[in-house]
Biotite code that builds the C-alpha atoms (Angstrom):
import biotite.structure as struc

atoms = struc.array([
    struc.Atom([-2.764, -5.641, 52.958], chain_id="A", res_id=1, res_name="MET", atom_name="CA", element="C"),
    struc.Atom([0.281, -5.920, 51.206], chain_id="A", res_id=2, res_name="MET", atom_name="CA", element="C"),
    struc.Atom([1.789, -9.494, 50.055], chain_id="A", res_id=3, res_name="LEU", atom_name="CA", element="C"),
    struc.Atom([5.465, -10.036, 49.492], chain_id="A", res_id=4, res_name="ARG", atom_name="CA", element="C"),
    struc.Atom([7.095, -13.263, 48.188], chain_id="A", res_id=5, res_name="SER", atom_name="CA", element="C"),
    struc.Atom([9.531, -14.798, 51.513], chain_id="A", res_id=6, res_name="LEU", atom_name="CA", element="C"),
    struc.Atom([13.388, -14.982, 50.832], chain_id="A", res_id=7, res_name="SER", atom_name="CA", element="C"),
    struc.Atom([14.936, -18.416, 51.589], chain_id="A", res_id=8, res_name="GLY", atom_name="CA", element="C"),
    struc.Atom([16.321, -17.469, 54.653], chain_id="A", res_id=9, res_name="ARG", atom_name="CA", element="C"),
    struc.Atom([13.061, -16.215, 55.901], chain_id="A", res_id=10, res_name="GLU", atom_name="CA", element="C"),
    struc.Atom([11.094, -19.347, 54.721], chain_id="A", res_id=11, res_name="LEU", atom_name="CA", element="C"),
    struc.Atom([14.116, -21.709, 56.977], chain_id="A", res_id=12, res_name="SER", atom_name="CA", element="C"),
    struc.Atom([13.049, -19.754, 60.136], chain_id="A", res_id=13, res_name="GLY", atom_name="CA", element="C"),
    struc.Atom([9.294, -20.621, 59.695], chain_id="A", res_id=14, res_name="LEU", atom_name="CA", element="C"),
    struc.Atom([10.032, -24.060, 58.858], chain_id="A", res_id=15, res_name="ILE", atom_name="CA", element="C"),
    struc.Atom([11.540, -26.612, 60.965], chain_id="A", res_id=16, res_name="ASN", atom_name="CA", element="C"),
    struc.Atom([13.222, -28.981, 59.572], chain_id="A", res_id=17, res_name="SER", atom_name="CA", element="C"),
    struc.Atom([13.120, -31.556, 62.668], chain_id="A", res_id=18, res_name="GLU", atom_name="CA", element="C"),
    struc.Atom([9.701, -30.933, 62.499], chain_id="A", res_id=19, res_name="GLU", atom_name="CA", element="C"),
    struc.Atom([9.275, -31.836, 59.000], chain_id="A", res_id=20, res_name="ILE", atom_name="CA", element="C"),
    struc.Atom([11.290, -35.043, 59.168], chain_id="A", res_id=21, res_name="SER", atom_name="CA", element="C"),
    struc.Atom([9.119, -36.154, 62.192], chain_id="A", res_id=22, res_name="GLY", atom_name="CA", element="C"),
    struc.Atom([5.967, -35.489, 60.335], chain_id="A", res_id=23, res_name="THR", atom_name="CA", element="C"),
    struc.Atom([6.977, -37.545, 57.435], chain_id="A", res_id=24, res_name="TYR", atom_name="CA", element="C"),
    struc.Atom([8.128, -40.158, 59.828], chain_id="A", res_id=25, res_name="SER", atom_name="CA", element="C"),
    struc.Atom([4.764, -40.505, 61.241], chain_id="A", res_id=26, res_name="ILE", atom_name="CA", element="C"),
    struc.Atom([2.735, -40.239, 58.128], chain_id="A", res_id=27, res_name="LEU", atom_name="CA", element="C"),
    struc.Atom([5.234, -42.823, 56.462], chain_id="A", res_id=28, res_name="LYS", atom_name="CA", element="C"),
    struc.Atom([4.481, -45.462, 59.690], chain_id="A", res_id=29, res_name="ASN", atom_name="CA", element="C"),
    struc.Atom([1.023, -44.366, 59.475], chain_id="A", res_id=30, res_name="LYS", atom_name="CA", element="C"),
    struc.Atom([0.522, -45.741, 55.727], chain_id="A", res_id=31, res_name="ASN", atom_name="CA", element="C"),
    struc.Atom([2.683, -48.765, 56.582], chain_id="A", res_id=32, res_name="SER", atom_name="CA", element="C"),
    struc.Atom([0.701, -49.389, 59.253], chain_id="A", res_id=33, res_name="MET", atom_name="CA", element="C"),
    struc.Atom([-2.571, -49.020, 57.332], chain_id="A", res_id=34, res_name="LEU", atom_name="CA", element="C"),
    struc.Atom([-1.025, -51.109, 54.613], chain_id="A", res_id=35, res_name="GLY", atom_name="CA", element="C"),
    struc.Atom([-0.282, -54.065, 57.258], chain_id="A", res_id=36, res_name="LYS", atom_name="CA", element="C"),
    struc.Atom([-3.929, -53.943, 58.406], chain_id="A", res_id=37, res_name="ILE", atom_name="CA", element="C"),
    struc.Atom([-5.154, -53.763, 55.081], chain_id="A", res_id=38, res_name="SER", atom_name="CA", element="C"),
    struc.Atom([-3.260, -57.097, 54.229], chain_id="A", res_id=39, res_name="ARG", atom_name="CA", element="C"),
    struc.Atom([-4.672, -58.719, 57.186], chain_id="A", res_id=40, res_name="LEU", atom_name="CA", element="C"),
    struc.Atom([-7.905, -58.214, 56.161], chain_id="A", res_id=41, res_name="LEU", atom_name="CA", element="C"),
    struc.Atom([-7.444, -59.362, 52.705], chain_id="A", res_id=42, res_name="GLN", atom_name="CA", element="C"),
    struc.Atom([-5.862, -62.410, 54.573], chain_id="A", res_id=43, res_name="LEU", atom_name="CA", element="C"),
    struc.Atom([-8.584, -63.221, 56.532], chain_id="A", res_id=44, res_name="PHE", atom_name="CA", element="C"),
    struc.Atom([-10.901, -62.926, 53.570], chain_id="A", res_id=45, res_name="LYS", atom_name="CA", element="C"),
    struc.Atom([-9.251, -65.724, 51.858], chain_id="A", res_id=46, res_name="MET", atom_name="CA", element="C"),
    struc.Atom([-8.093, -67.937, 54.381], chain_id="A", res_id=47, res_name="TYR", atom_name="CA", element="C"),
    struc.Atom([-10.512, -67.343, 57.471], chain_id="A", res_id=48, res_name="GLY", atom_name="CA", element="C"),
    struc.Atom([-9.457, -68.162, 60.861], chain_id="A", res_id=49, res_name="THR", atom_name="CA", element="C"),
    struc.Atom([-6.328, -69.635, 59.547], chain_id="A", res_id=50, res_name="GLY", atom_name="CA", element="C"),
    struc.Atom([-5.065, -66.256, 59.109], chain_id="A", res_id=51, res_name="ALA", atom_name="CA", element="C"),
    struc.Atom([-4.492, -66.042, 63.180], chain_id="A", res_id=52, res_name="PHE", atom_name="CA", element="C"),
    struc.Atom([-2.170, -69.143, 62.608], chain_id="A", res_id=53, res_name="ARG", atom_name="CA", element="C"),
    struc.Atom([-0.206, -67.562, 60.048], chain_id="A", res_id=54, res_name="LEU", atom_name="CA", element="C"),
    struc.Atom([0.557, -64.397, 62.062], chain_id="A", res_id=55, res_name="ILE", atom_name="CA", element="C"),
    struc.Atom([0.489, -65.905, 65.836], chain_id="A", res_id=56, res_name="PHE", atom_name="CA", element="C"),
    struc.Atom([2.436, -69.082, 65.667], chain_id="A", res_id=57, res_name="ASN", atom_name="CA", element="C"),
    struc.Atom([5.819, -67.630, 64.258], chain_id="A", res_id=58, res_name="PRO", atom_name="CA", element="C"),
    struc.Atom([5.597, -65.474, 67.260], chain_id="A", res_id=59, res_name="LEU", atom_name="CA", element="C"),
    struc.Atom([5.331, -68.625, 69.471], chain_id="A", res_id=60, res_name="LEU", atom_name="CA", element="C"),
    struc.Atom([8.249, -69.778, 67.840], chain_id="A", res_id=61, res_name="GLY", atom_name="CA", element="C"),
    struc.Atom([6.076, -72.283, 65.759], chain_id="A", res_id=62, res_name="LYS", atom_name="CA", element="C"),
    struc.Atom([6.136, -73.470, 62.149], chain_id="A", res_id=63, res_name="GLN", atom_name="CA", element="C"),
    struc.Atom([2.964, -72.326, 60.273], chain_id="A", res_id=64, res_name="THR", atom_name="CA", element="C"),
    struc.Atom([0.576, -73.758, 57.887], chain_id="A", res_id=65, res_name="TRP", atom_name="CA", element="C"),
    struc.Atom([-2.702, -72.869, 55.806], chain_id="A", res_id=66, res_name="LEU", atom_name="CA", element="C"),
    struc.Atom([-5.363, -74.821, 54.067], chain_id="A", res_id=67, res_name="MET", atom_name="CA", element="C"),
    struc.Atom([-5.502, -74.183, 50.501], chain_id="A", res_id=68, res_name="TYR", atom_name="CA", element="C"),
    struc.Atom([-7.546, -76.163, 48.004], chain_id="A", res_id=69, res_name="GLU", atom_name="CA", element="C"),
    struc.Atom([-7.752, -78.901, 51.012], chain_id="A", res_id=70, res_name="GLY", atom_name="CA", element="C"),
    struc.Atom([-4.125, -79.223, 50.997], chain_id="A", res_id=71, res_name="GLU", atom_name="CA", element="C"),
    struc.Atom([-1.940, -78.398, 54.031], chain_id="A", res_id=72, res_name="LYS", atom_name="CA", element="C"),
    struc.Atom([0.874, -75.811, 52.780], chain_id="A", res_id=73, res_name="ILE", atom_name="CA", element="C"),
    struc.Atom([3.779, -75.089, 55.426], chain_id="A", res_id=74, res_name="TRP", atom_name="CA", element="C"),
    struc.Atom([5.248, -71.868, 55.096], chain_id="A", res_id=75, res_name="LEU", atom_name="CA", element="C"),
    struc.Atom([8.220, -69.529, 56.697], chain_id="A", res_id=76, res_name="ASN", atom_name="CA", element="C"),
    struc.Atom([6.102, -66.614, 57.654], chain_id="A", res_id=77, res_name="PHE", atom_name="CA", element="C"),
    struc.Atom([8.300, -63.388, 56.772], chain_id="A", res_id=78, res_name="ASP", atom_name="CA", element="C"),
    struc.Atom([7.244, -60.084, 55.499], chain_id="A", res_id=79, res_name="GLN", atom_name="CA", element="C"),
    struc.Atom([6.807, -60.913, 51.632], chain_id="A", res_id=80, res_name="SER", atom_name="CA", element="C"),
    struc.Atom([4.819, -64.040, 52.446], chain_id="A", res_id=81, res_name="THR", atom_name="CA", element="C"),
    struc.Atom([2.049, -61.818, 52.469], chain_id="A", res_id=82, res_name="TYR", atom_name="CA", element="C"),
    struc.Atom([2.146, -61.055, 48.718], chain_id="A", res_id=83, res_name="TYR", atom_name="CA", element="C"),
    struc.Atom([2.624, -64.051, 48.096], chain_id="A", res_id=84, res_name="HIS", atom_name="CA", element="C"),
    struc.Atom([-0.406, -65.457, 49.549], chain_id="A", res_id=85, res_name="LEU", atom_name="CA", element="C"),
    struc.Atom([-2.532, -62.439, 48.631], chain_id="A", res_id=86, res_name="LEU", atom_name="CA", element="C"),
    struc.Atom([-1.333, -62.768, 44.752], chain_id="A", res_id=87, res_name="HIS", atom_name="CA", element="C"),
    struc.Atom([0.939, -65.952, 43.781], chain_id="A", res_id=88, res_name="SER", atom_name="CA", element="C"),
    struc.Atom([-1.276, -68.798, 45.203], chain_id="A", res_id=89, res_name="MET", atom_name="CA", element="C"),
    struc.Atom([-3.913, -68.633, 42.254], chain_id="A", res_id=90, res_name="ASP", atom_name="CA", element="C"),
    struc.Atom([-1.197, -67.997, 39.823], chain_id="A", res_id=91, res_name="LYS", atom_name="CA", element="C"),
    struc.Atom([0.172, -71.459, 40.678], chain_id="A", res_id=92, res_name="LEU", atom_name="CA", element="C"),
    struc.Atom([-3.295, -72.916, 40.714], chain_id="A", res_id=93, res_name="LYS", atom_name="CA", element="C"),
    struc.Atom([-3.911, -71.501, 37.050], chain_id="A", res_id=94, res_name="LYS", atom_name="CA", element="C"),
    struc.Atom([-0.517, -72.765, 35.798], chain_id="A", res_id=95, res_name="LEU", atom_name="CA", element="C"),
    struc.Atom([-1.341, -76.385, 36.832], chain_id="A", res_id=96, res_name="VAL", atom_name="CA", element="C"),
    struc.Atom([-4.759, -76.223, 35.348], chain_id="A", res_id=97, res_name="GLU", atom_name="CA", element="C"),
    struc.Atom([-2.922, -75.052, 31.980], chain_id="A", res_id=98, res_name="ALA", atom_name="CA", element="C"),
    struc.Atom([-1.280, -78.396, 31.582], chain_id="A", res_id=99, res_name="ILE", atom_name="CA", element="C"),
    struc.Atom([-2.815, -80.738, 29.279], chain_id="A", res_id=100, res_name="PRO", atom_name="CA", element="C"),
    struc.Atom([-5.288, -83.400, 31.214], chain_id="A", res_id=101, res_name="ALA", atom_name="CA", element="C"),
    struc.Atom([-3.830, -86.144, 28.718], chain_id="A", res_id=102, res_name="ILE", atom_name="CA", element="C"),
    struc.Atom([0.226, -85.305, 28.554], chain_id="A", res_id=103, res_name="SER", atom_name="CA", element="C"),
    struc.Atom([3.038, -87.853, 28.874], chain_id="A", res_id=104, res_name="GLU", atom_name="CA", element="C"),
    struc.Atom([6.181, -87.296, 30.348], chain_id="A", res_id=105, res_name="GLY", atom_name="CA", element="C"),
    struc.Atom([7.045, -85.790, 33.440], chain_id="A", res_id=106, res_name="VAL", atom_name="CA", element="C"),
    struc.Atom([6.951, -82.477, 35.213], chain_id="A", res_id=107, res_name="ILE", atom_name="CA", element="C"),
    struc.Atom([9.747, -80.048, 36.209], chain_id="A", res_id=108, res_name="ILE", atom_name="CA", element="C"),
    struc.Atom([9.396, -77.293, 38.661], chain_id="A", res_id=109, res_name="ASP", atom_name="CA", element="C"),
    struc.Atom([12.379, -74.906, 38.035], chain_id="A", res_id=110, res_name="GLY", atom_name="CA", element="C"),
    struc.Atom([12.799, -72.842, 41.382], chain_id="A", res_id=111, res_name="GLY", atom_name="CA", element="C"),
    struc.Atom([10.228, -75.008, 43.520], chain_id="A", res_id=112, res_name="ALA", atom_name="CA", element="C"),
    struc.Atom([10.822, -72.479, 46.564], chain_id="A", res_id=113, res_name="ASN", atom_name="CA", element="C"),
    struc.Atom([7.639, -74.099, 49.124], chain_id="A", res_id=114, res_name="HIS", atom_name="CA", element="C"),
    struc.Atom([6.800, -76.361, 46.521], chain_id="A", res_id=115, res_name="GLY", atom_name="CA", element="C"),
    struc.Atom([3.120, -75.114, 46.180], chain_id="A", res_id=116, res_name="ILE", atom_name="CA", element="C"),
    struc.Atom([3.451, -75.887, 42.316], chain_id="A", res_id=117, res_name="PHE", atom_name="CA", element="C"),
    struc.Atom([4.698, -78.928, 42.931], chain_id="A", res_id=118, res_name="SER", atom_name="CA", element="C"),
    struc.Atom([2.251, -80.257, 45.534], chain_id="A", res_id=119, res_name="LEU", atom_name="CA", element="C"),
    struc.Atom([-0.987, -78.896, 43.314], chain_id="A", res_id=120, res_name="LEU", atom_name="CA", element="C"),
    struc.Atom([0.669, -80.577, 40.165], chain_id="A", res_id=121, res_name="ALA", atom_name="CA", element="C"),
    struc.Atom([0.940, -83.956, 42.174], chain_id="A", res_id=122, res_name="ALA", atom_name="CA", element="C"),
    struc.Atom([-2.712, -83.588, 43.556], chain_id="A", res_id=123, res_name="ARG", atom_name="CA", element="C"),
    struc.Atom([-4.205, -83.040, 39.774], chain_id="A", res_id=124, res_name="ARG", atom_name="CA", element="C"),
    struc.Atom([-1.404, -85.418, 38.017], chain_id="A", res_id=125, res_name="PHE", atom_name="CA", element="C"),
    struc.Atom([-0.764, -88.486, 40.627], chain_id="A", res_id=126, res_name="PRO", atom_name="CA", element="C"),
    struc.Atom([0.728, -90.528, 38.490], chain_id="A", res_id=127, res_name="GLU", atom_name="CA", element="C"),
    struc.Atom([3.438, -88.106, 37.136], chain_id="A", res_id=128, res_name="LYS", atom_name="CA", element="C"),
    struc.Atom([6.912, -87.936, 38.454], chain_id="A", res_id=129, res_name="LYS", atom_name="CA", element="C"),
    struc.Atom([7.872, -84.488, 39.345], chain_id="A", res_id=130, res_name="ILE", atom_name="CA", element="C"),
    struc.Atom([11.353, -82.872, 39.895], chain_id="A", res_id=131, res_name="TYR", atom_name="CA", element="C"),
    struc.Atom([10.952, -79.708, 42.485], chain_id="A", res_id=132, res_name="ALA", atom_name="CA", element="C"),
    struc.Atom([14.425, -78.088, 41.843], chain_id="A", res_id=133, res_name="VAL", atom_name="CA", element="C"),
    struc.Atom([15.324, -75.770, 44.816], chain_id="A", res_id=134, res_name="GLU", atom_name="CA", element="C"),
    struc.Atom([18.579, -74.821, 46.136], chain_id="A", res_id=135, res_name="PRO", atom_name="CA", element="C"),
    struc.Atom([18.049, -72.612, 48.927], chain_id="A", res_id=136, res_name="TYR", atom_name="CA", element="C"),
    struc.Atom([18.497, -74.234, 52.492], chain_id="A", res_id=137, res_name="GLY", atom_name="CA", element="C"),
    struc.Atom([15.823, -71.974, 54.395], chain_id="A", res_id=138, res_name="LYS", atom_name="CA", element="C"),
    struc.Atom([12.802, -73.083, 52.202], chain_id="A", res_id=139, res_name="VAL", atom_name="CA", element="C"),
    struc.Atom([13.843, -76.593, 51.645], chain_id="A", res_id=140, res_name="LEU", atom_name="CA", element="C"),
    struc.Atom([12.366, -78.130, 55.189], chain_id="A", res_id=141, res_name="PRO", atom_name="CA", element="C"),
    struc.Atom([9.134, -76.463, 53.982], chain_id="A", res_id=142, res_name="PHE", atom_name="CA", element="C"),
    struc.Atom([9.531, -78.003, 50.298], chain_id="A", res_id=143, res_name="LEU", atom_name="CA", element="C"),
    struc.Atom([10.172, -81.526, 52.012], chain_id="A", res_id=144, res_name="LYS", atom_name="CA", element="C"),
    struc.Atom([7.050, -81.121, 54.172], chain_id="A", res_id=145, res_name="LYS", atom_name="CA", element="C"),
    struc.Atom([4.954, -80.023, 51.535], chain_id="A", res_id=146, res_name="ASN", atom_name="CA", element="C"),
    struc.Atom([5.577, -82.622, 49.187], chain_id="A", res_id=147, res_name="VAL", atom_name="CA", element="C"),
    struc.Atom([5.895, -85.561, 51.427], chain_id="A", res_id=148, res_name="GLN", atom_name="CA", element="C"),
    struc.Atom([4.095, -88.874, 50.364], chain_id="A", res_id=149, res_name="GLY", atom_name="CA", element="C"),
    struc.Atom([3.815, -87.303, 46.898], chain_id="A", res_id=150, res_name="LYS", atom_name="CA", element="C"),
    struc.Atom([5.628, -88.346, 43.593], chain_id="A", res_id=151, res_name="LYS", atom_name="CA", element="C"),
    struc.Atom([8.001, -85.467, 43.946], chain_id="A", res_id=152, res_name="VAL", atom_name="CA", element="C"),
    struc.Atom([11.716, -85.897, 43.926], chain_id="A", res_id=153, res_name="LYS", atom_name="CA", element="C"),
    struc.Atom([13.747, -82.725, 45.436], chain_id="A", res_id=154, res_name="ILE", atom_name="CA", element="C"),
    struc.Atom([16.938, -81.486, 43.613], chain_id="A", res_id=155, res_name="ILE", atom_name="CA", element="C"),
    struc.Atom([18.427, -79.320, 45.941], chain_id="A", res_id=156, res_name="GLU", atom_name="CA", element="C"),
    struc.Atom([20.397, -77.536, 43.208], chain_id="A", res_id=157, res_name="LYS", atom_name="CA", element="C"),
    struc.Atom([19.688, -74.205, 41.156], chain_id="A", res_id=158, res_name="ALA", atom_name="CA", element="C"),
    struc.Atom([18.423, -74.823, 37.539], chain_id="A", res_id=159, res_name="LEU", atom_name="CA", element="C"),
    struc.Atom([20.758, -72.667, 35.630], chain_id="A", res_id=160, res_name="ALA", atom_name="CA", element="C"),
    struc.Atom([22.495, -72.265, 32.075], chain_id="A", res_id=161, res_name="GLY", atom_name="CA", element="C"),
    struc.Atom([25.583, -74.359, 33.168], chain_id="A", res_id=162, res_name="GLU", atom_name="CA", element="C"),
    struc.Atom([26.564, -76.890, 36.136], chain_id="A", res_id=163, res_name="ASP", atom_name="CA", element="C"),
    struc.Atom([28.875, -76.036, 38.694], chain_id="A", res_id=164, res_name="GLY", atom_name="CA", element="C"),
    struc.Atom([28.239, -73.368, 41.188], chain_id="A", res_id=165, res_name="GLU", atom_name="CA", element="C"),
    struc.Atom([26.689, -70.049, 40.984], chain_id="A", res_id=166, res_name="VAL", atom_name="CA", element="C"),
    struc.Atom([26.553, -66.869, 43.563], chain_id="A", res_id=167, res_name="ALA", atom_name="CA", element="C"),
    struc.Atom([23.551, -66.757, 45.476], chain_id="A", res_id=168, res_name="PHE", atom_name="CA", element="C"),
    struc.Atom([21.509, -63.389, 46.791], chain_id="A", res_id=169, res_name="PHE", atom_name="CA", element="C"),
    struc.Atom([19.463, -63.545, 49.653], chain_id="A", res_id=170, res_name="THR", atom_name="CA", element="C"),
    struc.Atom([17.731, -60.791, 51.829], chain_id="A", res_id=171, res_name="SER", atom_name="CA", element="C"),
    struc.Atom([18.473, -60.687, 55.282], chain_id="A", res_id=172, res_name="GLU", atom_name="CA", element="C"),
    struc.Atom([14.958, -60.577, 56.773], chain_id="A", res_id=173, res_name="VAL", atom_name="CA", element="C"),
    struc.Atom([12.957, -62.583, 53.727], chain_id="A", res_id=174, res_name="SER", atom_name="CA", element="C"),
    struc.Atom([14.129, -66.328, 52.823], chain_id="A", res_id=175, res_name="ASP", atom_name="CA", element="C"),
    struc.Atom([11.681, -65.620, 50.012], chain_id="A", res_id=176, res_name="GLN", atom_name="CA", element="C"),
    struc.Atom([13.685, -63.451, 48.030], chain_id="A", res_id=177, res_name="MET", atom_name="CA", element="C"),
    struc.Atom([16.612, -65.335, 46.365], chain_id="A", res_id=178, res_name="GLY", atom_name="CA", element="C"),
    struc.Atom([18.448, -64.550, 43.024], chain_id="A", res_id=179, res_name="SER", atom_name="CA", element="C"),
    struc.Atom([21.574, -65.411, 41.299], chain_id="A", res_id=180, res_name="VAL", atom_name="CA", element="C"),
    struc.Atom([21.637, -61.706, 40.119], chain_id="A", res_id=181, res_name="ILE", atom_name="CA", element="C"),
    struc.Atom([22.362, -59.023, 42.973], chain_id="A", res_id=182, res_name="ARG", atom_name="CA", element="C"),
    struc.Atom([20.110, -56.554, 41.799], chain_id="A", res_id=183, res_name="GLU", atom_name="CA", element="C"),
    struc.Atom([16.854, -58.905, 41.491], chain_id="A", res_id=184, res_name="ASN", atom_name="CA", element="C"),
    struc.Atom([17.193, -58.844, 45.077], chain_id="A", res_id=185, res_name="VAL", atom_name="CA", element="C"),
    struc.Atom([18.355, -55.273, 45.707], chain_id="A", res_id=186, res_name="TRP", atom_name="CA", element="C"),
    struc.Atom([15.233, -53.825, 43.936], chain_id="A", res_id=187, res_name="GLU", atom_name="CA", element="C"),
    struc.Atom([13.015, -55.535, 46.708], chain_id="A", res_id=188, res_name="PHE", atom_name="CA", element="C"),
    struc.Atom([15.009, -54.453, 49.819], chain_id="A", res_id=189, res_name="LEU", atom_name="CA", element="C"),
    struc.Atom([13.301, -52.408, 52.497], chain_id="A", res_id=190, res_name="SER", atom_name="CA", element="C"),
    struc.Atom([15.165, -49.815, 54.522], chain_id="A", res_id=191, res_name="GLU", atom_name="CA", element="C"),
    struc.Atom([18.151, -51.361, 56.577], chain_id="A", res_id=192, res_name="GLY", atom_name="CA", element="C"),
    struc.Atom([17.962, -54.528, 54.976], chain_id="A", res_id=193, res_name="ASP", atom_name="CA", element="C"),
    struc.Atom([21.362, -56.171, 53.468], chain_id="A", res_id=194, res_name="THR", atom_name="CA", element="C"),
    struc.Atom([22.063, -58.837, 51.038], chain_id="A", res_id=195, res_name="ILE", atom_name="CA", element="C"),
    struc.Atom([23.688, -62.156, 51.850], chain_id="A", res_id=196, res_name="ARG", atom_name="CA", element="C"),
    struc.Atom([25.736, -63.750, 49.228], chain_id="A", res_id=197, res_name="GLU", atom_name="CA", element="C"),
    struc.Atom([26.538, -67.536, 49.489], chain_id="A", res_id=198, res_name="GLU", atom_name="CA", element="C"),
    struc.Atom([27.694, -70.353, 46.347], chain_id="A", res_id=199, res_name="ARG", atom_name="CA", element="C"),
    struc.Atom([25.210, -73.183, 45.826], chain_id="A", res_id=200, res_name="ILE", atom_name="CA", element="C"),
    struc.Atom([25.323, -76.110, 43.313], chain_id="A", res_id=201, res_name="PRO", atom_name="CA", element="C"),
    struc.Atom([24.120, -75.612, 39.833], chain_id="A", res_id=202, res_name="ALA", atom_name="CA", element="C"),
    struc.Atom([22.514, -77.813, 37.499], chain_id="A", res_id=203, res_name="ILE", atom_name="CA", element="C"),
    struc.Atom([21.586, -77.249, 33.505], chain_id="A", res_id=204, res_name="SER", atom_name="CA", element="C"),
    struc.Atom([18.227, -78.869, 32.446], chain_id="A", res_id=205, res_name="LEU", atom_name="CA", element="C"),
    struc.Atom([20.155, -80.727, 29.833], chain_id="A", res_id=206, res_name="PRO", atom_name="CA", element="C"),
    struc.Atom([22.016, -82.379, 33.052], chain_id="A", res_id=207, res_name="ALA", atom_name="CA", element="C"),
    struc.Atom([19.252, -82.825, 35.086], chain_id="A", res_id=208, res_name="LEU", atom_name="CA", element="C"),
    struc.Atom([17.434, -84.948, 31.981], chain_id="A", res_id=209, res_name="VAL", atom_name="CA", element="C"),
    struc.Atom([20.347, -86.979, 31.398], chain_id="A", res_id=210, res_name="GLN", atom_name="CA", element="C"),
    struc.Atom([21.039, -87.550, 35.026], chain_id="A", res_id=211, res_name="GLN", atom_name="CA", element="C"),
    struc.Atom([17.696, -88.969, 35.888], chain_id="A", res_id=212, res_name="GLU", atom_name="CA", element="C"),
    struc.Atom([16.992, -90.802, 32.721], chain_id="A", res_id=213, res_name="GLY", atom_name="CA", element="C"),
    struc.Atom([14.260, -88.200, 31.396], chain_id="A", res_id=214, res_name="ILE", atom_name="CA", element="C"),
    struc.Atom([12.505, -89.245, 27.721], chain_id="A", res_id=215, res_name="THR", atom_name="CA", element="C"),
    struc.Atom([9.410, -87.118, 27.862], chain_id="A", res_id=216, res_name="LYS", atom_name="CA", element="C"),
    struc.Atom([8.672, -83.668, 29.347], chain_id="A", res_id=217, res_name="ILE", atom_name="CA", element="C"),
    struc.Atom([4.871, -82.725, 30.240], chain_id="A", res_id=218, res_name="ALA", atom_name="CA", element="C"),
    struc.Atom([5.831, -79.188, 31.518], chain_id="A", res_id=219, res_name="ALA", atom_name="CA", element="C"),
    struc.Atom([8.448, -77.073, 32.988], chain_id="A", res_id=220, res_name="ILE", atom_name="CA", element="C"),
    struc.Atom([7.678, -74.348, 35.371], chain_id="A", res_id=221, res_name="LYS", atom_name="CA", element="C"),
    struc.Atom([10.159, -72.026, 35.495], chain_id="A", res_id=222, res_name="LEU", atom_name="CA", element="C"),
    struc.Atom([10.944, -69.072, 38.146], chain_id="A", res_id=223, res_name="ASP", atom_name="CA", element="C"),
    struc.Atom([14.294, -69.215, 38.398], chain_id="A", res_id=224, res_name="VAL", atom_name="CA", element="C"),
    struc.Atom([15.292, -65.494, 39.198], chain_id="A", res_id=225, res_name="GLN", atom_name="CA", element="C"),
    struc.Atom([18.028, -65.004, 36.700], chain_id="A", res_id=226, res_name="GLY", atom_name="CA", element="C"),
    struc.Atom([19.236, -68.454, 36.583], chain_id="A", res_id=227, res_name="ALA", atom_name="CA", element="C"),
])
């Protein structure tokens, strides 16, 4: 039996590019589906039957929420919420726990998003004033619900290096990916996704301190995506 190498033309005759493309698409979709199933199983493990509500309420046009550490937390459930539920919740809890129990002054939550850090901080330090600084209109309704009745003041601006206005970039499919730096959002885009741009009001930390008459700060949490 003789063996010989095949020319490029002979190889192209044996290989159907459409079949390869179709096979790749099937494998990609299969891996994507397996990834979603894996994340769902993790959600059920962490949040029990509340995971059903997380998934189906948005499909029914309802706002969704979950119980975390005995607190009801309202969420806009989009594709990046999976990641935050699986990886960010306990991190925020640990950040709050890292604040010394005996500390004077206010707490500033820069880039408050849904207000989970502010909520957990308000529960641990009910006597402290907390400033939740968040500019993005699409998450503000959830932030307001989450800190309702708490000693939290919402500042609807971006915490930035200077006062005024800044460009703010967000994803078309996820309200949780926002930054004053376009590349920060671009890095996490899905296939077919696009970037939105808008102008938002910004305030610097010194201006915030002066505006609110703050004399002492116990802790500052910053998640301001490049601001």
